[in-house]
N, C-alpha and C positions, 0 to 999 in steps of 0.2 A: 504494500500500500504506500502511496506517495506521502511523504511527510507534510506536504502542503495541504493535502486533503485532511489529514489528522488535525492540523492547526485550524483549518476552517471549521471543522466539526466542533472542536473545543471552544472556539470563539463564539460560534453560533449558540452553543448551549449556555455559555456565560451571558450572552446578550439576552437570551430567553429568560434566564434566571433573574437578571436585573429588571427586565420589563415586567415580569410577573410580580416581583416585589414592589415595583412602582404602582402597578395596578392595584395591588392590595392596599397600599398606602392611600391611593386616591379614594378607594371605596371606604376605607376607614374614616377619612376626613369628611367625605361628601355625605355619607348617610349614617355617620356615627357608628358604623359597625353593626347595624341592625339587619342588614340583608345578608344573603348567603354568597354574595359576589366576592366579598373579601375572603371568605373561607375557601371558595373555589380557586381564587388567585393564589393563595398560599399553598393549597394542595398541589397546584401545578408547579409551583416553585420547588416544593419538596420533592416531587416526582422528577423534575428536571435535575435537581442536585444529586439524587440517588442514581439516576441514569448516567450522569456525567462521571460520577465516582466509579460506577461499574465499567463504563467504557474506558476510563483511564487505567483501571486495574487490568482489564482484558488486553488493552493495547500494550501495556508493559509486559504482561505475561507472554503474549504471542510475538513480541518483538517489533510491533508497529511503532512503538514509542521507545526511543533510545534515551541515553543520558542527556542529550542536548536536543532541544526542539528548535 
């Protein structure tokens, strides 16, 4: 696998995590946390974080990710 593709996947996951966190903050401030939108946004963030962690572990194990990126 090309190292550039690995970098793009990692950066895309990080951007998704930050976007989901921002969405959760927006829903917390706008509707005072009374709707389920904030919970959904934070659930997506946790799912993306776990997915990124698993992808990093698999990438290191299978040699897609070396010591330097």
